[in-house]
Residue frames as a rotation matrix with the C-alpha (Angstrom) as fourth column:
UNK 1
-0.384 0.125 -0.915 107.98
-0.662 -0.728 0.178 98.33
-0.644 0.674 0.362 35.88
UNK 2
0.641 0.731 0.235 106.02
-0.300 0.520 -0.799 96.93
-0.707 0.442 0.553 32.99
UNK 3
0.989 -0.044 -0.138 107.57
-0.116 0.334 -0.935 94.72
0.087 0.942 0.325 30.35
UNK 4
0.186 -0.971 0.149 111.00
-0.963 -0.150 0.226 94.05
-0.197 -0.185 -0.963 31.82
UNK 5
0.564 -0.085 -0.821 112.92
-0.352 0.875 -0.333 90.93
0.747 0.477 0.463 30.87
UNK 6
0.405 -0.408 0.818 114.25
-0.825 0.224 0.520 88.47
-0.395 -0.885 -0.246 33.43
UNK 7
-0.214 -0.543 -0.812 116.81
-0.771 0.605 -0.201 85.85
0.600 0.583 -0.548 32.51
UNK 8
0.531 0.523 0.667 115.55
-0.815 0.531 0.233 82.42
-0.232 -0.667 0.708 33.60
UNK 9
0.626 -0.411 0.663 118.22
0.324 0.910 0.259 80.24
-0.710 0.052 0.703 31.97
UNK 10
-0.515 -0.853 -0.086 120.95
0.183 -0.208 0.961 80.20
-0.837 0.479 0.263 29.39
UNK 11
-0.993 0.108 -0.053 119.61
-0.091 -0.386 0.918 82.13
0.079 0.916 0.393 26.38
UNK 12
-0.280 0.944 -0.175 116.12
0.782 0.330 0.529 82.04
0.557 0.012 -0.830 27.98
UNK 13
-0.989 -0.016 0.146 114.18
-0.047 -0.908 -0.417 85.15
0.139 -0.419 0.897 28.97
UNK 14
-0.245 0.952 -0.182 110.77
0.953 0.271 0.135 85.80
0.178 -0.140 -0.974 30.48
UNK 15
-0.468 0.185 0.864 108.85
0.040 -0.972 0.230 89.07
0.883 0.142 0.447 30.32
UNK 16
-0.501 0.311 -0.808 107.73
0.865 0.152 -0.478 90.39
-0.025 -0.938 -0.345 33.71
UNK 17
-0.145 0.575 0.805 105.10
0.313 -0.745 0.589 92.98
0.939 0.338 -0.072 34.51
UNK 18
0.716 0.642 -0.275 104.08
0.494 -0.186 0.849 95.23
0.494 -0.744 -0.450 37.33
UNK 19
0.013 -0.642 0.767 105.59
-0.393 -0.709 -0.586 97.43
0.920 -0.294 -0.261 39.95
UNK 20
-0.246 -0.179 -0.953 106.91
0.807 0.506 -0.304 96.50
0.537 -0.844 0.020 43.34
UNK 21
0.656 0.507 -0.559 105.94
0.751 -0.514 0.415 98.62
-0.077 -0.692 -0.718 46.33
UNK 22
-0.038 -0.787 -0.616 109.26
0.557 -0.529 0.640 100.47
-0.829 -0.319 0.459 46.10
UNK 23
-0.702 -0.280 0.655 108.53
0.711 -0.214 0.670 101.52
-0.047 0.936 0.349 42.49
UNK 24
0.310 0.900 0.306 105.50
0.855 -0.405 0.325 103.65
0.416 0.161 -0.895 43.38
UNK 25
-0.843 -0.520 -0.136 105.92
0.531 -0.767 -0.361 107.38
0.084 -0.377 0.923 43.95
UNK 26
0.001 0.864 -0.504 103.23
0.736 -0.342 -0.585 109.60
-0.677 -0.370 -0.636 45.43
UNK 27
0.187 0.185 -0.965 101.97
-0.348 -0.906 -0.242 111.88
-0.919 0.381 -0.105 42.67
UNK 28
-0.878 -0.478 -0.011 103.12
-0.208 0.360 0.910 109.56
-0.431 0.801 -0.415 39.84
UNK 29
0.271 0.942 -0.198 100.52
-0.657 0.031 -0.754 109.13
-0.704 0.335 0.627 37.10
UNK 30
-0.747 -0.434 0.504 100.49
0.005 0.754 0.657 105.96
-0.665 0.493 -0.561 34.98
UNK 31
-0.066 0.695 -0.716 98.68
-0.941 -0.282 -0.187 106.19
-0.332 0.662 0.672 31.64
UNK 32
-0.245 0.060 0.968 97.20
-0.053 0.996 -0.075 102.78
-0.968 -0.069 -0.241 30.87
UNK 33
0.111 0.212 -0.971 97.40
-0.965 -0.211 -0.157 101.85
-0.238 0.954 0.181 27.21
UNK 34
-0.898 0.261 0.353 96.06
0.208 -0.456 0.865 100.61
0.387 0.851 0.355 24.89
UNK 35
-0.565 0.815 0.131 92.56
-0.763 -0.455 -0.459 102.05
-0.314 -0.359 0.879 25.11
UNK 36
-0.839 0.358 0.410 89.49
0.383 0.923 -0.023 99.94
-0.387 0.138 -0.912 24.49
UNK 37
-0.700 0.674 -0.236 86.70
-0.674 -0.513 0.532 100.61
0.237 0.531 0.813 22.01
UNK 38
-0.595 0.555 0.582 83.48
-0.284 0.532 -0.798 99.19
-0.752 -0.640 -0.158 23.44
UNK 39
-0.899 0.310 -0.310 81.51
-0.219 0.295 0.930 96.94
0.380 0.904 -0.198 21.11
UNK 40
-0.005 0.989 0.147 77.80
-0.903 -0.068 0.423 96.13
0.429 -0.131 0.894 21.20
UNK 41
0.354 0.122 -0.927 78.56
-0.031 0.992 0.119 92.45
0.935 -0.014 0.355 21.78
UNK 42
-0.640 -0.673 -0.371 80.80
0.375 0.148 -0.915 93.08
0.671 -0.725 0.158 24.80
UNK 43
-0.787 0.377 0.488 78.29
-0.588 -0.698 -0.409 95.42
0.186 -0.609 0.771 26.41
UNK 44
0.252 0.937 -0.240 75.37
-0.802 0.341 0.490 93.04
0.541 0.069 0.838 25.84
UNK 45
0.152 -0.243 -0.958 77.29
0.210 0.955 -0.209 89.99
0.966 -0.170 0.196 27.08
UNK 46
-0.854 -0.517 -0.061 78.55
0.181 -0.184 -0.966 91.71
0.488 -0.836 0.250 30.21
UNK 47
-0.525 0.733 0.433 75.09
-0.824 -0.566 -0.041 93.09
0.215 -0.378 0.901 30.97
UNK 48
0.457 0.794 -0.400 73.33
-0.676 0.603 0.423 89.75
0.577 0.077 0.813 30.56
UNK 49
-0.072 -0.563 -0.824 76.09
0.252 0.789 -0.561 87.66
0.965 -0.247 0.085 32.19
UNK 50
-0.950 -0.312 -0.016 75.77
0.113 -0.294 -0.949 89.80
0.291 -0.903 0.314 35.30
UNK 51
-0.375 0.904 -0.206 71.96
0.920 0.389 0.035 89.51
0.112 -0.177 -0.978 35.21
UNK 52
-0.712 0.147 -0.687 71.47
0.058 -0.962 -0.266 93.23
-0.700 -0.229 0.676 34.73
UNK 53
-0.310 0.698 0.646 68.04
0.901 0.432 -0.033 93.40
-0.302 0.572 -0.763 33.13
UNK 54
0.104 0.364 -0.926 67.89
0.089 -0.930 -0.355 97.15
-0.991 -0.045 -0.129 32.52
UNK 55
0.556 0.215 0.803 67.00
0.742 0.307 -0.596 97.63
-0.375 0.927 0.011 28.84
UNK 56
0.863 -0.283 -0.418 69.13
-0.349 -0.933 -0.089 100.81
-0.365 0.222 -0.904 28.58
UNK 57
-0.053 -0.987 0.155 72.09
-0.597 0.155 0.787 98.49
-0.801 -0.050 -0.597 28.00
UNK 58
-0.800 -0.330 0.500 70.74
0.078 0.771 0.633 96.09
-0.594 0.545 -0.591 25.36
UNK 59
0.057 0.881 0.469 67.45
0.888 0.170 -0.426 97.33
-0.456 0.441 -0.773 23.89
UNK 60
-0.831 -0.500 0.243 68.17
0.552 -0.690 0.469 99.93
-0.067 0.523 0.849 21.18
UNK 61
-0.234 0.826 0.512 64.52
0.446 -0.377 0.812 100.89
0.864 0.419 -0.280 20.73
UNK 62
0.603 0.422 -0.677 63.97
0.780 -0.132 0.612 101.41
0.169 -0.897 -0.409 24.46
UNK 63
-0.111 -0.776 -0.621 67.18
0.801 -0.440 0.406 103.42
-0.588 -0.453 0.670 24.79
UNK 64
-0.651 -0.129 0.748 66.29
0.672 -0.556 0.489 105.58
0.353 0.821 0.449 21.76
UNK 65
0.326 0.863 0.386 63.47
0.422 -0.498 0.757 107.11
0.846 -0.084 -0.527 23.83
UNK 66
0.414 -0.256 -0.874 65.76
0.890 -0.087 0.447 108.04
-0.190 -0.963 0.192 26.75
UNK 67
0.867 -0.151 -0.475 67.50
-0.098 -0.986 0.134 111.37
-0.488 -0.070 -0.870 27.32
UNK 68
-0.126 -0.991 0.048 70.65
-0.239 0.078 0.968 109.78
-0.963 0.110 -0.247 25.85
UNK 69
0.447 0.445 -0.776 68.97
-0.826 -0.128 -0.549 108.55
-0.343 0.887 0.310 22.66
UNK 70
0.223 -0.438 -0.871 71.07
-0.542 0.686 -0.484 105.39
0.810 0.581 -0.084 22.59
UNK 71
0.806 0.056 -0.589 72.23
0.332 0.782 0.528 102.44
0.491 -0.621 0.612 24.68
UNK 72
0.569 -0.622 0.538 74.58
-0.811 -0.534 0.240 103.07
0.138 -0.573 -0.808 27.59
UNK 73
-0.205 -0.683 -0.701 77.63
-0.148 0.729 -0.668 100.95
0.967 -0.033 -0.251 28.35
UNK 74
0.726 0.475 -0.498 76.85
0.333 0.391 0.858 99.10
0.602 -0.789 0.125 31.57
UNK 75
0.614 -0.484 0.623 78.60
-0.634 -0.773 0.024 101.05
0.470 -0.410 -0.782 34.34
UNK 76
0.660 -0.451 0.601 80.08
-0.332 0.543 0.771 98.00
-0.674 -0.708 0.209 36.14
UNK 77
0.700 -0.421 0.577 81.62
0.706 0.532 -0.467 97.04
-0.111 0.734 0.670 32.77
UNK 78
0.682 -0.441 0.583 83.22
-0.071 -0.834 -0.547 100.49
0.727 0.332 -0.601 32.56
UNK 79
0.596 -0.442 0.670 84.70
-0.797 -0.221 0.562 100.08
-0.100 -0.869 -0.484 36.05
UNK 80
0.711 -0.310 0.631 85.85
0.136 0.941 0.308 96.50
-0.690 -0.133 0.711 35.29
UNK 81
0.729 -0.454 0.512 87.61
0.585 0.024 -0.811 97.68
0.356 0.890 0.283 32.12
UNK 82
0.609 -0.507 0.611 89.36
-0.505 -0.841 -0.194 100.48
0.612 -0.191 -0.768 34.01
UNK 83
0.606 -0.387 0.696 90.55
-0.571 0.398 0.718 98.00
-0.554 -0.832 0.020 36.64
UNK 84
0.738 -0.292 0.608 91.74
0.494 0.848 -0.193 95.59
-0.459 0.443 0.770 33.94
UNK 85
0.750 -0.451 0.483 93.58
0.243 -0.492 -0.836 98.34
0.615 0.745 -0.260 32.05
UNK 86
0.574 -0.496 0.652 95.43
-0.727 -0.675 0.127 99.29
0.377 -0.547 -0.747 35.22
UNK 87
0.988 -0.091 0.124 96.64
0.004 0.822 0.569 95.83
-0.153 -0.562 0.813 36.24
UNK 88
0.503 -0.858 0.103 100.03
0.767 0.388 -0.511 95.80
0.399 0.336 0.853 34.52
UNK 89
-0.054 -0.529 0.847 100.83
0.035 -0.848 -0.528 99.26
0.998 0.001 0.064 35.92
UNK 90
-0.161 0.030 0.986 99.46
-0.813 -0.570 -0.116 99.14
0.559 -0.821 0.117 39.46
UNK 91
0.344 0.403 0.848 98.40
-0.889 0.429 0.157 95.69
-0.300 -0.808 0.506 40.64
UNK 92
0.477 -0.212 -0.853 100.33
-0.477 0.753 -0.454 93.02
0.738 0.623 0.258 38.73
UNK 93
-0.522 -0.737 -0.431 102.38
0.062 0.471 -0.880 92.42
0.851 -0.486 -0.200 41.89
UNK 94
-0.098 0.578 0.810 99.43
-0.897 -0.404 0.180 92.82
0.431 -0.709 0.558 44.28
UNK 95
-0.991 -0.100 -0.090 98.96
-0.037 0.844 -0.535 90.28
0.129 -0.527 -0.840 47.01
UNK 96
-0.326 0.935 -0.137 95.40
0.917 0.278 -0.286 91.48
-0.229 -0.219 -0.948 47.54
UNK 97
-0.431 0.388 0.815 92.97
0.137 -0.864 0.484 94.20
0.892 0.320 0.320 46.56
UNK 98
-0.861 0.060 -0.505 91.87
0.506 -0.002 -0.863 95.88
-0.053 -0.998 -0.029 49.77
UNK 99
-0.004 0.966 -0.260 88.97
0.721 -0.177 -0.670 97.85
-0.693 -0.190 -0.695 48.37
UNK 100
-0.618 0.004 0.786 87.49
0.626 -0.602 0.496 100.35
0.475 0.799 0.370 45.97
UNK 101
-0.191 0.537 -0.822 86.00
0.730 -0.482 -0.484 103.60
-0.656 -0.693 -0.301 47.26
UNK 102
-0.103 0.165 -0.981 84.46
-0.172 -0.974 -0.146 106.74
-0.980 0.154 0.129 45.88
UNK 103
-0.667 -0.028 0.745 83.33
0.669 0.418 0.614 105.13
-0.328 0.908 -0.260 42.61
UNK 104
-0.108 0.590 -0.800 81.87
-0.173 -0.804 -0.569 107.95
-0.979 0.077 0.189 40.54
UNK 105
-0.282 0.149 0.948 80.18
0.914 0.342 0.218 107.77
-0.292 0.928 -0.232 37.15
UNK 106
-0.364 -0.030 -0.931 80.46
0.240 -0.969 -0.062 111.30
-0.900 -0.246 0.360 35.79
UNK 107
-0.192 0.330 -0.924 79.38
-0.888 -0.459 0.021 110.98
-0.417 0.825 0.381 32.13
UNK 108
0.707 0.535 0.462 77.80
-0.305 0.821 -0.483 108.32
-0.638 0.201 0.743 29.94
UNK 109
-0.606 -0.791 -0.085 79.85
-0.519 0.313 0.795 105.90
-0.602 0.526 -0.600 27.86
UNK 110
0.488 0.838 -0.245 78.27
-0.688 0.197 -0.698 104.62
-0.536 0.509 0.673 24.65
UNK 111
0.475 -0.254 0.842 78.82
0.495 0.869 -0.017 101.68
-0.727 0.425 0.539 22.33
UNK 112
0.641 -0.336 0.690 81.60
0.663 -0.212 -0.718 102.68
0.388 0.918 0.087 19.94
UNK 113
0.826 -0.409 0.388 83.33
-0.517 -0.824 0.231 104.97
0.226 -0.391 -0.892 22.44
UNK 114
0.211 -0.840 -0.500 86.97
0.333 0.542 -0.771 104.29
0.919 -0.003 0.394 23.25
UNK 115
0.990 0.130 0.059 87.85
-0.027 -0.232 0.972 104.18
0.140 -0.964 -0.226 26.94
UNK 116
-0.003 -1.000 0.003 91.28
0.109 -0.003 -0.994 105.20
0.994 -0.003 0.109 28.26
UNK 117
0.921 0.291 -0.259 92.41
0.272 -0.005 0.962 105.10
0.278 -0.957 -0.084 31.88
UNK 118
-0.111 -0.957 0.267 95.14
-0.037 -0.265 -0.964 106.48
0.993 -0.117 -0.006 34.08
UNK 119
0.701 0.290 -0.651 96.01
0.591 0.275 0.759 106.07
0.399 -0.917 0.022 37.75
UNK 120
0.144 -0.620 0.772 97.60
-0.402 -0.749 -0.527 108.56
0.904 -0.234 -0.357 40.13
UNK 121
-0.205 -0.309 -0.929 99.40
0.704 0.613 -0.359 107.34
0.680 -0.727 0.092 43.25
UNK 122
0.507 0.507 0.696 97.75
-0.126 -0.756 0.643 109.07
0.852 -0.414 -0.319 46.23
UNK 123
0.487 -0.300 0.820 99.37
-0.869 -0.076 0.489 107.30
-0.084 -0.951 -0.298 49.19
UNK 124
0.370 -0.340 -0.865 101.73
-0.033 0.925 -0.378 104.52
0.929 0.168 0.331 50.10
UNK 125
0.249 -0.334 0.909 102.82
-0.963 -0.186 0.195 103.07
0.104 -0.924 -0.368 53.41
UNK 126
-0.733 -0.550 -0.400 104.55
-0.467 0.835 -0.291 100.00
0.494 -0.027 -0.869 54.69
UNK 127
0.328 0.829 -0.452 102.30
-0.168 0.522 0.836 97.21
0.929 -0.199 0.311 55.90
UNK 128
0.026 -0.263 0.964 102.28
-0.979 -0.202 -0.029 96.85
0.202 -0.943 -0.263 59.68
UNK 129
0.519 0.300 0.800 101.42
-0.573 0.817 0.066 93.15
-0.634 -0.493 0.596 59.54
UNK 130
0.831 -0.232 0.505 103.38
0.489 0.738 -0.465 92.06
-0.265 0.634 0.727 56.43
UNK 131
0.275 -0.805 -0.526 107.02
-0.061 -0.560 0.826 93.11
-0.959 -0.195 -0.204 56.24
UNK 132
-0.615 -0.529 0.584 107.25
0.486 0.329 0.810 91.92
-0.621 0.782 0.055 52.63
UNK 133
-0.180 0.653 0.736 104.55
0.923 -0.147 0.356 94.29
0.341 0.743 -0.576 51.41
UNK 134
-0.909 0.006 -0.418 103.17
0.163 -0.915 -0.369 97.80
-0.384 -0.404 0.830 51.45
UNK 135
0.070 0.991 0.117 99.81
0.805 0.013 -0.593 99.43
-0.589 0.136 -0.797 50.90
UNK 136
-0.947 -0.321 0.008 99.38
0.243 -0.700 0.671 101.62
-0.209 0.638 0.741 47.82
UNK 137
0.078 0.982 -0.174 96.35
0.546 -0.188 -0.816 103.82
-0.834 -0.032 -0.551 47.14
UNK 138
-0.923 -0.327 0.203 95.63
0.333 -0.413 0.848 105.08
-0.193 0.850 0.490 43.61
UNK 139
0.040 0.914 -0.404 92.90
-0.177 -0.391 -0.903 107.14
-0.983 0.107 0.146 41.99
UNK 140
-0.727 -0.211 0.654 91.96
0.537 0.419 0.732 105.76
-0.428 0.883 -0.191 38.57
UNK 141
-0.128 0.625 -0.770 90.27
-0.396 -0.744 -0.538 107.99
-0.909 0.236 0.343 36.02
UNK 142
-0.335 0.120 0.935 88.50
0.755 0.628 0.190 106.74
-0.564 0.769 -0.301 32.89
UNK 143
-0.225 0.209 -0.952 88.14
-0.413 -0.905 -0.101 109.06
-0.882 0.371 0.290 29.90
UNK 144
0.558 0.380 0.738 86.58
0.528 0.523 -0.669 108.57
-0.640 0.763 0.092 26.52
UNK 145
0.045 -0.656 0.754 88.25
0.998 0.069 0.001 109.52
-0.053 0.752 0.657 23.25
UNK 146
0.329 0.114 0.938 87.32
0.422 -0.906 -0.038 113.21
0.845 0.408 -0.346 23.50
UNK 147
-0.676 -0.709 0.201 88.79
0.083 -0.344 -0.935 113.53
0.732 -0.615 0.292 27.01
UNK 148
0.155 0.814 0.559 85.46
-0.700 -0.309 0.644 113.47
0.697 -0.492 0.522 28.85
UNK 149
-0.873 -0.393 0.288 85.88
-0.471 0.529 -0.706 111.86
0.125 -0.752 -0.647 32.27
UNK 150
-0.067 0.880 -0.471 83.36
-0.452 0.394 0.800 109.02
0.890 0.266 0.371 32.53
UNK 151
0.864 0.343 -0.369 84.37
0.136 0.547 0.826 107.44
0.485 -0.764 0.427 35.84
UNK 152
-0.170 -0.913 0.370 86.79
-0.604 -0.200 -0.772 107.66
0.779 -0.354 -0.517 38.76
UNK 153
0.890 0.377 -0.256 87.50
0.009 0.547 0.837 105.45
0.455 -0.748 0.484 41.74
UNK 154
0.099 -0.839 0.535 90.03
-0.965 -0.213 -0.156 105.10
0.244 -0.501 -0.830 44.54
UNK 155
0.787 0.087 -0.611 91.63
-0.099 0.995 0.014 101.69
0.609 0.050 0.792 44.92
UNK 156
0.281 -0.681 0.677 93.78
-0.953 -0.114 0.280 100.34
-0.113 -0.724 -0.681 47.76
UNK 157
0.772 -0.100 -0.628 96.09
-0.193 0.904 -0.382 97.34
0.606 0.416 0.678 47.24
UNK 158
0.640 -0.657 0.400 98.60
-0.316 0.249 0.915 95.31
-0.701 -0.712 -0.048 49.21
UNK 159
0.842 -0.389 -0.374 101.68
-0.389 0.044 -0.920 95.25
0.374 0.920 -0.115 46.95
UNK 160
0.787 -0.597 -0.157 104.70
0.612 0.721 0.324 92.98
-0.080 -0.351 0.933 47.29
UNK 161
0.588 -0.741 -0.325 108.09
-0.549 -0.661 0.512 94.47
-0.594 -0.123 -0.795 48.02
UNK 162
0.369 -0.577 -0.728 110.97
-0.775 0.242 -0.584 93.56
0.514 0.780 -0.358 45.73
UNK 163
-0.702 -0.690 -0.177 112.06
-0.531 0.672 -0.516 90.00
0.475 -0.268 -0.838 46.51
UNK 164
-0.801 0.433 0.413 108.68
-0.248 0.388 -0.888 89.04
-0.545 -0.814 -0.203 48.01
UNK 165
0.082 0.866 -0.493 106.37
-0.955 -0.074 -0.288 88.42
-0.286 0.494 0.821 45.05
UNK 166
0.713 0.245 0.657 105.45
-0.094 0.962 -0.257 85.06
-0.695 0.121 0.709 43.56
UNK 167
0.936 -0.348 -0.058 107.69
-0.060 0.004 -0.998 85.91
0.348 0.937 -0.017 40.60
UNK 168
0.241 -0.890 0.386 110.66
-0.877 -0.370 -0.305 86.24
0.415 -0.265 -0.870 42.96
UNK 169
0.236 -0.101 0.966 110.35
-0.644 0.729 0.233 82.64
-0.728 -0.677 0.107 44.21
UNK 170
-0.587 -0.574 -0.570 112.36
-0.801 0.308 0.514 80.29
-0.120 0.759 -0.641 41.98
UNK 171
-0.890 0.238 0.389 110.07
0.162 0.963 -0.217 77.35
-0.426 -0.130 -0.895 42.79
UNK 172
-0.054 0.958 -0.281 107.02
-0.129 -0.286 -0.950 79.18
-0.990 -0.015 0.139 41.42
UNK 173
-0.210 -0.070 0.975 108.05
0.863 0.456 0.218 78.87
-0.460 0.887 -0.035 37.77
UNK 174
0.833 0.467 0.297 107.41
0.549 -0.768 -0.331 82.57
0.073 0.439 -0.895 37.27
């Protein structure tokens, strides 16, 4: 679970995050908070850092002549934010991401919109090759402030079982 405290010494505590494989329940939905209001600077930086040269993301005049009438948030940035928002709830104890499938972009996201995300547990099974882990599949949905769904994707992760994460090893310092 997110934000639990673990005693690491006399009068010394450390906050821990994430869920172990055993903590996931099929059908559970985790609402990822806080949301994130997208700024012009973030969108421009992400677009240019990733060498995306489409002017719809950083040229206001160009975008004003499009069907949207304004700049779009770069779609890989939207997906990256949704993944980041979900980490403390679904992948903080991941050993590995196994893949993203069915990435859909269902509505535009604009500068100044606030993005929220939530993940539903679709499947879970024990790992056949790693007894200290299981495979969890979630569907993450991104919505803007008015509830419009802007993106969805399915993500599969290898998640540590209780007692098998880096945090559970005393020598790790976590």
